[in-house]
C-alpha positions in Angstrom: -32.1 -206.8 61.9 -29.2 -208.4 59.8 -30.3 -211.4 58.1 -27.5 -212.3 56.0 -23.6 -211.6 56.4 -21.0 -211.6 53.9 -17.3 -212.0 55.4 -14.9 -210.2 53.3 -12.1 -212.6 54.3 -10.8 -216.2 54.3 -9.5 -218.9 56.7 -9.9 -218.6 60.4 -11.7 -215.6 60.8 -14.1 -215.9 58.3 -14.8 -219.3 59.8 -14.9 -217.6 63.5 -17.5 -214.8 62.3 -19.6 -217.7 60.6 -19.8 -219.5 63.8 -21.2 -216.5 65.6 -23.9 -215.9 62.7 -25.1 -219.7 63.1 -25.7 -218.9 66.5 -27.6 -215.8 65.9 -29.7 -217.2 63.0 -27.9 -215.3 60.3 -27.3 -216.5 56.9 -23.6 -216.4 56.0 -21.9 -215.7 52.7 -18.2 -216.6 51.7 -15.8 -215.0 49.0 -13.2 -217.1 47.7 -10.0 -217.0 45.4 -9.3 -219.9 43.1 -6.7 -221.2 45.3 -9.5 -221.4 48.1 -12.1 -223.0 46.2 -12.5 -225.8 48.4 -11.5 -224.2 51.8 -13.3 -224.7 55.0 -14.8 -221.1 55.2 -16.5 -222.0 51.7 -17.7 -225.2 53.0 -19.2 -224.1 56.1 -20.9 -220.9 54.4 -24.4 -221.0 53.2 -23.5 -219.2 49.9 -20.2 -218.5 48.4 -19.0 -216.5 45.3 -15.8 -216.7 43.6 -13.2 -214.1 43.2 -11.2 -215.2 40.0 -7.4 -215.6 40.5 -5.1 -216.5 43.2 -3.1 -213.4 44.4 -4.8 -211.1 47.1 -4.3 -208.2 44.9 -6.7 -210.0 42.3 -9.2 -211.2 45.1 -9.4 -210.3 48.6 -8.3 -206.9 47.9 -10.7 -206.2 45.4 -13.3 -204.3 47.2 -15.4 -203.7 44.0 -15.7 -207.6 43.4 -16.6 -208.2 47.0 -19.3 -205.6 47.1 -21.0 -207.0 44.0 -20.6 -210.7 45.6 -22.4 -209.2 48.6 -25.3 -207.9 46.4 -25.3 -210.8 44.0 -25.7 -213.4 47.3 -28.3 -211.1 48.8 -26.2 -210.2 52.1 -27.5 -207.3 54.0 -24.1 -206.8 55.8 -20.4 -207.1 55.4 -18.0 -208.1 58.1 -14.2 -207.4 57.1 -12.6 -209.8 59.7 -8.8 -208.7 59.9 -6.2 -208.0 57.3 -6.9 -207.5 53.6 -9.5 -204.6 53.4 -10.4 -204.5 57.1 -9.1 -201.2 57.8 -9.6 -199.6 54.2 -11.8 -196.6 54.6 -12.8 -196.4 50.8 -14.0 -200.0 51.0 -16.1 -199.4 54.0 -17.8 -196.4 52.1 -18.2 -198.7 49.0 -20.3 -201.1 51.4 -22.5 -198.5 52.7 -22.8 -196.7 49.6 -24.5 -199.9 48.0 -27.0 -199.9 50.8 -25.3 -202.7 53.1 -24.5 -202.6 56.6 -20.9 -202.3 57.4 -19.9 -204.3 60.6 -16.9 -202.0 61.6 -16.0 -198.2 62.6 -17.0 -195.6 60.4 -14.9 -194.7 57.7 -13.7 -191.4 58.8 -12.5 -193.1 62.1 -10.6 -195.8 59.9 -9.1 -192.7 58.0 -7.8 -191.2 61.5 -6.4 -194.3 63.0 -6.1 -196.9 60.4 -3.4 -195.0 58.8 -0.4 -195.2 61.5 0.9 -191.9 60.5 -2.4 -190.0 60.8 -2.9 -191.7 64.2 0.2 -190.9 65.7 -0.3 -187.3 64.5 -3.9 -187.4 66.3 -2.1 -188.6 69.5 0.6 -185.9 69.2 3.4 -188.0 67.8 5.2 -187.5 64.8 7.1 -190.3 62.7 10.9 -189.6 61.8 11.2 -187.7 58.4 15.0 -187.7 58.2 16.8 -190.5 59.9 20.6 -189.9 60.9 23.0 -192.5 62.8 21.9 -191.1 66.2 18.3 -192.0 65.6 19.3 -195.9 65.2 17.7 -198.4 65.5 14.5 -197.5 63.8 11.4 -199.3 62.6 10.0 -199.2 59.1 6.4 -199.9 59.4 3.2 -200.1 57.0 0.8 -197.2 57.2 -2.1 -199.2 56.2 -2.0 -202.5 58.0 -0.5 -204.6 60.6 0.3 -208.4 61.2 4.0 -207.7 60.9 3.8 -207.2 57.3 5.8 -204.0 56.0 7.9 -204.1 58.9 11.7 -203.9 59.5 14.3 -203.3 62.0 17.2 -201.0 60.7 20.3 -200.9 62.7 22.5 -199.7 60.2 21.9 -196.4 58.1 23.4 -198.0 54.7 20.5 -200.8 54.9 17.7 -198.0 55.3 16.8 -197.6 51.6 16.8 -201.4 51.0 14.8 -202.1 53.8 12.2 -199.2 52.8 12.0 -200.6 49.4 11.3 -204.2 50.7 8.7 -202.9 53.1 6.8 -200.9 50.4 6.5 -204.0 48.3 5.3 -206.2 51.1 2.9 -203.6 52.3 1.4 -203.3 48.9 1.2 -206.9 48.4 -0.6 -207.4 51.8 -3.0 -204.3 51.9 -2.9 -202.8 48.6 -1.1 -199.6 49.8 2.7 -199.2 49.8 2.7 -196.3 52.2 5.5 -196.9 55.2 6.9 -194.6 57.9 9.8 -194.9 60.0 9.9 -194.3 64.0 12.4 -195.1 66.6 12.7 -198.5 68.0 12.6 -199.2 71.5 14.4 -202.4 72.6 13.5 -204.5 75.5 9.7 -203.5 75.7 6.6 -205.3 76.1 3.9 -205.1 73.6 0.6 -204.2 75.4 -2.7 -203.5 74.0 -6.3 -202.6 75.2 -9.4 -203.9 73.9 -12.2 -201.4 73.1 -15.9 -201.7 72.2 -18.0 -198.5 71.5 -21.7 -198.2 70.6 -23.2 -195.4 68.4 -24.6 -193.8 71.9 -21.5 -192.8 73.5 -20.7 -195.7 75.5 -17.0 -196.9 75.1 -15.8 -200.2 77.0 -12.2 -201.0 77.8 -12.1 -204.6 77.9 -8.8 -205.2 79.9 -5.4 -205.5 78.7 -3.5 -208.0 76.6 0.0 -208.8 76.4 1.5 -209.6 72.9 5.1 -209.6 73.6 6.4 -213.0 72.3 6.7 -211.9 68.4 8.5 -213.2 65.3 8.9 -210.8 62.4 7.0 -208.4 64.5 3.9 -210.8 64.1 2.3 -212.0 67.3 2.6 -215.6 68.3 1.6 -215.9 72.0 -1.0 -213.6 73.6 -2.6 -213.3 77.0 -5.2 -211.4 78.9 -4.8 -209.7 81.2 -1.3 -208.6 80.6 0.6 -209.7 83.8 2.7 -207.8 86.3 1.5 -204.1 85.5 1.1 -201.6 88.0 -2.6 -200.7 88.6 -1.8 -197.1 87.9 -0.5 -198.1 84.7 -3.4 -200.3 83.8 -5.5 -197.2 84.5 -3.3 -195.0 82.3 -3.6 -197.7 79.3 -7.4 -197.9 79.8 -7.8 -194.1 79.8 -5.7 -193.5 76.8 -7.4 -196.2 74.7 -11.0 -194.8 75.6 -9.6 -191.3 74.7 -8.4 -192.3 71.4 -11.8 -194.0 70.5 -13.6 -191.0 71.7 -11.4 -188.7 69.6 -12.6 -190.2 66.3 -16.2 -190.8 67.4 -15.4 -194.8 67.1 -18.0 -197.5 67.2 -17.4 -201.2 67.1 -14.4 -203.2 68.3 -10.9 -202.0 68.1 -7.7 -202.3 69.6 -5.0 -199.6 71.1 -1.5 -200.7 71.2 1.5 -199.5 73.2 4.8 -200.5 73.9 5.6 -200.6 77.5 9.3 -199.7 78.6 10.7 -198.6 81.9 7.1 -198.5 83.3 5.9 -196.1 80.8 3.4 -196.5 78.1 4.4 -195.5 74.3 1.5 -195.3 71.8 2.0 -197.5 68.8 -1.3 -197.5 66.8 -4.7 -198.1 66.9 -6.3 -201.4 64.9 -10.0 -200.3 63.5 -10.9 -203.9 63.5 -11.2 -207.2 65.3 -7.7 -208.6 66.3 -6.5 -212.2 65.9 -5.9 -212.4 69.5 -9.6 -211.4 70.5 -10.4 -214.9 71.8 -8.2 -214.2 75.0 -10.4 -211.1 76.0 -13.4 -213.2 75.1 -12.5 -215.8 77.6 -11.8 -213.5 80.3 -14.9 -211.2 80.1 -17.3 -214.0 79.1 -18.4 -212.1 75.8 -18.6 -212.9 72.1 -16.8 -209.9 70.5 -18.1 -210.7 67.1 -21.9 -211.1 68.5 -21.2 -207.5 70.1 -20.0 -206.2 66.8 -23.2 -207.2 64.9 -25.4 -205.9 67.7 -23.7 -202.3 67.8 -24.1 -202.3 63.7 -27.6 -202.9 64.4 -28.0 -200.0 66.4 -28.0 -201.7 69.7 -26.7 -200.0 72.9 -23.8 -201.4 75.2 -24.4 -201.7 79.0 -23.1 -198.6 80.8 -20.1 -200.8 82.2 -18.5 -204.0 80.5 -18.7 -207.3 82.4 -16.2 -208.2 85.0 -13.1 -209.8 84.4 -12.6 -213.6 85.5 -9.4 -215.4 85.4 -6.8 -215.7 82.6 -6.4 -216.7 79.2 -3.5 -217.5 76.9 -3.7 -217.9 73.0 -0.8 -219.5 71.1 -0.7 -219.3 67.2 0.0 -222.6 65.3 2.0 -221.8 62.1 3.2 -224.0 59.4 6.5 -222.9 59.5 10.0 -224.0 60.5 11.3 -221.7 63.1 14.8 -223.2 62.9 14.9 -222.2 59.4 14.4 -218.6 59.7 10.5 -219.2 60.3 10.4 -220.5 56.6 6.6 -221.1 55.7 5.8 -224.8 54.9 3.2 -226.2 52.4 1.6 -229.5 51.9 -1.5 -231.4 53.1 -2.5 -231.1 56.6 -3.5 -234.8 57.3 -4.7 -234.6 60.9 -5.4 -231.5 63.1 -6.9 -232.3 67.0 -6.6 -230.8 70.3 -7.6 -232.3 73.5 -10.6 -231.4 75.3 -10.7 -228.2 77.6 -9.0 -225.8 74.9 -10.5 -223.7 72.4 -9.5 -224.2 68.8 -10.0 -221.8 66.2 -9.1 -222.8 62.6 -9.6 -222.3 59.2 -8.3 -226.0 58.3 -9.5 -229.5 59.0 -8.2 -232.9 57.9 -7.0 -233.3 54.5 -6.8 -229.6 53.4 -4.1 -228.3 51.4 -1.8 -225.6 53.0 -0.8 -223.4 49.8 1.6 -220.4 49.2 -0.8 -217.6 48.6 -1.8 -216.8 52.3 -0.7 -216.4 55.8 0.8 -219.8 57.2 -1.4 -219.6 60.4 -3.1 -223.1 60.8 -5.0 -222.4 64.1 -5.2 -220.7 67.4 -5.3 -222.5 70.7 -6.8 -220.8 73.6 -6.6 -222.2 77.5 -8.8 -220.4 80.1 -8.1 -220.9 83.8 -8.7 -219.0 87.4 -5.0 -218.1 87.4 -2.2 -217.4 84.9 0.0 -220.6 85.8 -3.0 -222.8 85.5 -3.8 -221.3 82.0 0.0 -221.5 80.8 0.3 -225.1 82.1 -2.9 -226.3 80.4 -2.2 -224.6 77.1 1.4 -226.0 77.1 0.0 -229.4 77.8 -2.8 -229.4 75.2 -0.3 -228.4 72.6 2.2 -231.0 73.7 -0.7 -233.6 73.3 -2.0 -232.2 70.0 -2.4 -234.4 66.8 -0.7 -232.2 64.2 0.2 -234.5 61.1 1.3 -232.6 57.9 3.9 -229.9 57.4 6.4 -228.9 59.8 5.0 -226.5 62.3 6.1 -224.2 65.3 4.4 -226.3 67.7 7.4 -227.8 69.5 8.6 -224.1 69.9 5.3 -222.9 71.2 5.2 -225.5 74.1 9.0 -224.7 75.1 8.2 -220.9 74.9 5.2 -221.4 77.2 7.5 -223.4 79.6 10.4 -221.1 79.5 11.1 -219.3 82.8 11.5 -215.9 81.3 7.8 -216.4 80.2 6.3 -218.4 83.3 7.8 -215.7 85.4 6.1 -213.0 83.3 9.7 -211.5 82.4 9.3 -211.6 78.7 9.5 -208.8 76.2 9.5 -208.5 72.4 13.3 -209.6 72.1 12.4 -213.1 73.8 12.7 -215.0 70.5 15.9 -213.0 69.5 17.5 -214.2 72.7 16.2 -217.7 73.1 15.6 -219.1 69.6 18.5 -221.4 69.4 17.4 -223.2 72.5 13.7 -223.2 71.7 14.4 -225.0 68.4 16.9 -227.5 69.3 15.3 -230.8 68.7 14.8 -233.4 71.3 14.0 -236.5 69.1 12.2 -239.6 70.5 14.7 -242.4 70.3 12.0 -245.0 70.3 10.1 -243.4 67.2 11.8 -245.3 64.5 11.4 -248.5 66.0 7.5 -247.8 66.6 7.2 -246.8 63.1 9.1 -250.1 61.9 7.1 -252.3 64.0 3.7 -250.7 63.1 4.9 -251.3 59.4 5.7 -254.8 60.1 2.4 -255.4 61.5 0.5 -253.9 58.7 2.8 -255.9 56.0 2.3 -259.0 58.0 -1.8 -258.7 57.6 -1.2 -259.4 54.0 1.9 -261.5 53.7 2.1 -263.2 57.0 5.3 -264.7 58.1 6.4 -268.0 58.8 6.2 -269.6 62.4 9.9 -269.9 62.4 12.7 -267.6 64.0 13.9 -265.2 61.2 17.0 -263.2 60.5 16.7 -259.5 61.7 14.6 -257.2 59.5 15.8 -253.7 59.0 14.3 -250.4 58.3 15.8 -247.0 57.6 14.2 -243.6 58.6 14.9 -239.9 58.4 14.4 -238.3 61.5 15.4 -234.5 62.4 17.8 -234.9 59.3 19.8 -237.8 60.6 19.1 -241.4 59.3 18.3 -244.1 61.5 18.4 -247.7 61.0 16.4 -250.0 63.3 16.4 -253.9 63.5 13.7 -256.4 64.8 12.7 -259.9 64.3 9.6 -262.1 63.5 9.3 -264.8 66.2 6.9 -267.6 67.0 5.6 -265.2 70.0 5.3 -262.1 67.5 7.5 -259.1 67.1 10.8 -258.8 69.2 13.4 -256.0 69.5 16.4 -255.8 71.6 16.6 -253.8 74.7 12.5 -253.6 74.9 9.6 -255.7 75.4 7.0 -255.4 72.7 3.9 -255.3 74.5 1.6 -254.6 71.4 2.1 -253.5 68.0 -0.5 -252.9 65.2 -0.5 -250.4 62.4 -1.8 -247.5 64.6 -0.3 -248.0 67.9 2.9 -249.6 69.6 3.5 -250.1 73.3 6.6 -250.9 74.5 7.9 -251.8 77.9 11.4 -249.9 78.3 13.4 -250.4 81.9 10.2 -251.8 83.2 7.9 -248.9 82.0 5.1 -249.0 79.5 5.1 -246.4 76.7 2.5 -246.0 74.4 3.5 -244.7 70.4 0.5 -243.7 68.5 1.5 -244.2 64.7 0.1 -242.5 61.4 1.5 -243.0 58.1 1.0 -240.8 54.9 2.9 -242.4 52.1 6.5 -242.2 53.1 5.6 -239.8 56.0 5.3 -241.3 59.3 4.2 -239.5 62.5 5.1 -241.1 65.9 3.3 -239.2 68.4 4.8 -235.6 68.1 7.7 -237.0 66.1 8.0 -237.1 62.3 10.0 -239.6 60.1 10.4 -240.3 56.5 10.7 -243.8 55.7 13.8 -244.4 53.4 13.9 -246.9 50.6 16.1 -250.0 51.1 18.1 -249.4 48.2 18.1 -245.6 47.9 17.9 -244.0 44.1 21.2 -242.2 43.1 20.7 -238.5 43.6 22.0 -236.0 41.4 24.8 -233.8 42.8 24.5 -230.0 43.0 27.3 -227.5 42.0 29.0 -226.2 45.2 27.4 -222.8 46.2 24.0 -223.6 44.7 21.1 -221.7 46.1 18.2 -223.5 46.3 14.5 -222.1 47.2 13.8 -222.7 50.8 10.0 -222.6 50.1 7.6 -222.4 47.5 6.7 -219.1 46.4 7.3 -216.3 43.8 10.4 -214.4 42.9 9.6 -210.7 43.3 12.9 -208.9 43.1 16.4 -209.6 41.9 19.3 -207.2 43.4 19.8 -204.2 41.0 22.7 -205.1 38.6 23.1 -208.6 39.5 23.8 -210.8 36.6 26.0 -213.9 35.8 29.7 -213.0 36.3 29.1 -210.2 39.2 31.2 -210.5 42.3 29.1 -211.0 45.4 30.1 -211.0 49.1 28.9 -213.4 51.6 25.7 -212.2 53.1 24.7 -209.7 50.2 21.0 -210.0 49.3 20.7 -211.6 45.8 17.0 -211.9 45.4 13.6 -211.9 47.3 10.9 -214.5 47.4 7.2 -213.9 48.5 5.5 -216.9 50.2 2.4 -216.6 52.1 2.5 -212.8 52.4 5.8 -212.1 53.6 8.9 -211.4 51.9 12.1 -213.8 52.2 15.5 -212.7 51.4 17.8 -215.3 49.7 21.5 -214.1 50.4 25.0 -215.1 49.1 26.4 -218.1 51.3 30.0 -217.3 50.5 32.1 -214.4 48.9 32.8 -215.2 45.4 31.2 -214.9 41.8 27.6 -215.4 40.5 28.2 -218.1 38.0 24.3 -219.0 37.4 21.2 -216.9 37.8 17.8 -218.9 37.2 15.6 -216.6 39.1 13.7 -213.6 37.3 10.8 -211.5 39.1 7.5 -213.0 38.4 9.0 -216.7 38.3 7.1 -219.4 40.6 9.3 -221.9 42.3 9.1 -224.9 44.2 11.0 -226.1 47.2 14.4 -227.1 46.1 14.3 -225.1 42.9 17.9 -224.0 42.1 18.0 -220.3 42.0 21.6 -219.3 41.5 24.9 -220.4 42.1 27.9 -218.8 43.8 31.4 -219.9 43.3 33.5 -219.1 46.4 36.5 -217.2 45.6 39.7 -219.1 46.3 42.2 -217.9 48.9 46.0 -218.4 48.5 
């Protein structure tokens, strides 16, 4: 029997595995980088071991250090989670070679399937060896991992070499393996996958389908089980193909076989030899704990001959610290508050007051709803996200709510191009017009507790706030009867709650303040000083860092004085395990270059200046 498990991972998945281990009476061991020294997964574990450094290559990708950590902490088993070394056969061998139990598939199965190139060959498919114009569009993919990292769509042959270079660098950073390959890219398909679970006695379960078509940068955002609208014969074909793939490599444990479904046909994509991020929707529908089953299989237990019956429908949304309106730019800072209503499941690696850094994936949490029907599950999840309290950096919460309520999604007509078609409409802001007034009234109440005001009618008080990039000025009065404002009746106002009567309807506005940052319900504002400080002007054409991160590459031959074209890639930043390209905003001359590979930058750091060419 396993008595102590080290999770070779971090964040949400480490916390998820620890939760099951506690329920089973198994001790838990965390590993952590210096950046994660006070992370939630470290605080929740029974023991923790430091991995010196911050970059994944120095920490969570160092299999030798992780095996040593397991031995030093007295663990007798290792769970890899997902990402990092979860699909690394050498790591699996190192774990078992040290006398530890590997909670995952055999290394030989990982070798056969975890490399996407070998998996395709095993399934009778071949990647493109030489790409011509007739093959376009194509998809560049990392051979050793998933999660959207190391993936690029190429629509122009001239872009292929640059995208191969970027994909290799991103794959090497994320997985420690820079191998990539090229395959045809099918437009308008649905991403459908099958969860499998196998024991060492020949039983293989196909635990239904999942649809993961809502993706950004080839990384899933919304997932559901079962995949809606598939013909019964197609579902049977998907199940059979997944089981066949598992049996072909003597698979054991949990895994996922992924397909692209287009024109009623299933096209094999890859097999992920690990637990998936979206596994909770399968757990909800089948009433199982996949982590517990992984542990039981690793202990040598046999599965029942048939899996449990499916029940109802489940939908999961990934809450990211990112700004979808700014090319999905990752966000950093303090997560002051995160809470969801009762009735949904929350899987997270953060808690109130935690810092969201630059080194790892920007996912804050997964929110999962389960209900008897798809329509009920979608409505429950959208409502829960809408009422969730998320105070801190910008997130994709509003995009998730709007996506779940979009007719294309509610009608189960979505495909992998959903965000490409609808992003502008999903990110257009609908600001709460009374949020600045509520913020001002809450602030006035807080100040009145200390200074008070005279029991006389006063001159209007003014406050200024920045909301959705626009400055708003509001006015209110202190009177004998309390706070008043034009056009509304102030029913109640304190530092945490303002109640206004607007056209005969009472509305509540919860207020929370963190320095100059104020959250009124789901609306975030920044308090502006009454007399703003002068701001130094930036030169026209200044390129500022859109996020904190590390400069990983500068375009070859680029130097001050170089001519550049509008849209030309100038440099690349790495933040939260993804590469982000910074391009010339106009055609002209590069008059300043302050970026160099390896340089750490903060938001707003001046990277370069492009002087626009003058036309006669």
